[in-house]
C-alpha positions, 0 to 999 in steps of 0.5 A, a space after each residue: 827725480 821722482 814725484 815724492 822727491 820733487 814735492 819735498 824739494 819744492 817744500 824745502 825751497 818754499 820754506 828756505 826762501 819764504 815764498 810759496 809761489 816757488 814751484 817745480 816742473 818735471 823735465 824729460 831728463 829727470 831734472 826740474 825747472 824751478 819757477 817763481 810764479 810764472 818766471 823760470 829762475 833755475 834748475 834742480 838736479 838729483 845727484 846720487 853718484 856718492 852714497 848720499 843723495 843731494 839736490 843741486 839748485 842752479 840759478 843763473 843771473 843775467 847782468 841785464 837783470 841786475 840793478 845799477 847798484 848806485 846806492 849799494 855801499 861797496 866794501 873797502 
């Protein structure tokens, strides 16, 4: 992913999530780390295998980071 693409994806993520503290940090393998402030939250990969170019955002959520969810109603 080149610098221009990185800035476009960063701008898109900021608009989509309504948060200007999202930033992308280029990695040696061509991917970008996605950070929320100082916290690492995921990775963006460029996919150009088909005729169209797309950008895949991968975010893992650890079980220990989730709230207990006691006040969240569960569907029947």
